[in-house]
C-alpha positions in Angstrom: 0.0 0.0 0.0 1.3 3.5 -0.9 0.7 6.7 1.0 -0.7 9.5 -1.3 1.2 12.7 -1.6 -0.2 15.1 1.0 -1.4 17.6 -1.6 -3.4 14.8 -3.2 -5.5 14.2 -0.1 -8.5 16.6 -0.1 -9.0 18.8 3.0 -12.8 18.4 3.7 -13.3 20.1 7.1 -11.9 22.8 9.4 -10.5 20.0 11.6 -8.8 18.4 8.6 -7.2 21.8 7.8 -5.9 22.1 11.3 -4.4 18.6 11.0 -2.9 19.6 7.6 -1.2 22.6 9.2 0.2 20.3 11.9 1.7 18.0 9.2 3.0 20.9 7.1 4.6 22.9 10.0 6.1 20.0 12.1 8.1 20.2 14.2 5.9 22.8 16.0 8.7 24.9 17.5 9.2 28.4 16.2 11.8 31.1 17.0 10.5 33.7 14.5 7.2 35.0 13.3 6.2 33.7 9.9 2.9 33.8 8.0 2.4 30.6 5.9 0.1 30.7 2.9 -1.5 27.7 1.3 -4.4 27.3 -1.1 -7.1 24.8 -1.4 -9.0 24.2 -4.7 -12.8 23.7 -4.9 -12.3 19.9 -4.4 -10.3 20.5 -1.2 -7.0 19.6 -2.7 -4.0 21.7 -1.8 -2.0 23.6 -4.3 1.6 22.6 -4.4 2.4 26.3 -3.5 3.3 26.8 0.2 4.6 30.2 0.7 6.2 31.7 3.9 6.1 35.4 4.6 8.9 35.8 7.0 9.7 38.4 9.7 6.0 39.2 10.3 5.8 42.2 12.8 4.2 41.6 16.1 1.4 44.2 15.4 -0.9 43.8 12.4 0.3 45.4 9.2 -2.7 46.3 7.0 -0.5 47.0 4.0 0.9 43.4 4.2 -2.7 42.1 4.6 -3.8 44.0 1.5 -0.8 42.7 -0.4 -2.0 39.1 0.2 -4.8 39.8 -2.2 -2.4 40.2 -5.1 -0.6 37.0 -4.1 -3.9 35.2 -3.8 -5.1 36.3 -7.2 -1.9 35.1 -8.9 -2.0 31.6 -7.3 -5.8 31.3 -7.6 -5.5 31.8 -11.4 -3.4 28.6 -11.6 -6.0 26.5 -9.7 -9.0 25.3 -11.6 -12.3 26.5 -10.3 -13.7 29.8 -8.9 -13.8 28.7 -5.2 -10.2 28.9 -4.0 -9.5 29.0 -0.3 -6.6 31.0 1.2 -5.4 29.1 4.2 -3.0 30.9 6.5 -1.0 29.9 9.6 0.8 32.4 11.8 3.8 30.8 13.5 5.5 32.4 16.4 7.4 31.6 19.6 5.5 31.5 22.8 2.4 29.8 24.2 -0.4 28.5 21.9 -2.9 31.0 23.4 -4.0 33.8 21.2 -2.6 37.2 22.2 -4.0 40.7 21.6 -1.5 40.9 18.7 -2.8 37.7 17.2 -6.4 39.1 17.5 -5.2 42.3 15.9 -3.9 40.3 12.9 -7.1 38.4 12.7 -9.0 41.7 12.7 -6.8 43.1 9.9 -7.4 40.0 7.8 -11.1 40.3 8.4 -11.1 43.9 7.4 -9.1 43.3 4.2 -10.1 39.8 3.1 -13.7 39.2 4.1 -15.4 41.1 1.2 -12.6 40.5 -1.3 -12.5 36.8 -0.8 -16.1 36.2 0.1 -15.1 34.7 3.4 -13.0 32.0 1.7 -10.0 32.3 3.9 -8.9 30.9 7.3 -6.2 31.6 9.9 -4.5 29.3 12.3 -2.0 30.0 15.1 1.0 27.7 15.5 2.9 28.2 18.7 4.1 26.2 21.8 3.8 22.8 20.1 0.2 23.2 19.0 -1.9 24.5 16.1 -5.2 26.2 16.9 -7.8 27.8 14.5 -8.2 31.6 14.9 -10.6 32.1 12.0 -12.4 29.3 10.3 -14.3 29.1 7.0 -16.9 26.4 7.4 -18.8 27.6 4.3 -15.9 26.6 2.1 -15.9 23.0 3.4 -19.7 22.7 2.9 -19.1 23.6 -0.8 -16.2 21.1 -0.9 -18.6 18.4 0.4 -21.2 19.2 -2.2 -18.6 19.1 -5.0 -17.3 15.8 -3.7 -20.8 14.3 -3.5 -21.6 15.5 -7.1 -18.3 13.9 -8.3 -19.3 10.6 -6.6 -22.8 10.8 -8.1 -21.3 11.5 -11.6 -19.0 8.5 -11.2 -21.9 6.2 -10.4 -23.8 7.2 -13.6 
């Protein structure tokens, strides 16, 4: 039996996305602040692009958050389908408990990304040996489930 390449295994839930980040970021020990970017297509499969944005400031940077839209547009064009999910993980030293600064980053992302990406983004915190969701996108995974079900039905016909 062979194990499929991680990007070939669809992410179908918020919990599965948290587990994916655990696998991608292991070992879960960080000395610097980095924002990791990954993309999921409409079938839940991960794009091979995994991009680190290093040296993230402690406080939120709205300019950086807005710049993510350009990066997202570029990567999303290479993924088939209209419904592309931007998955982000903020890694930092310290405890795995969200700080005021983490909440400020989440607020900046909400302000910049919510309307532009129709809520199709998420943010996880990786610190202190753990990965925890800060912002989830359950609507995206409902759509992935529907697309998967349609694909199964089409295969049965």
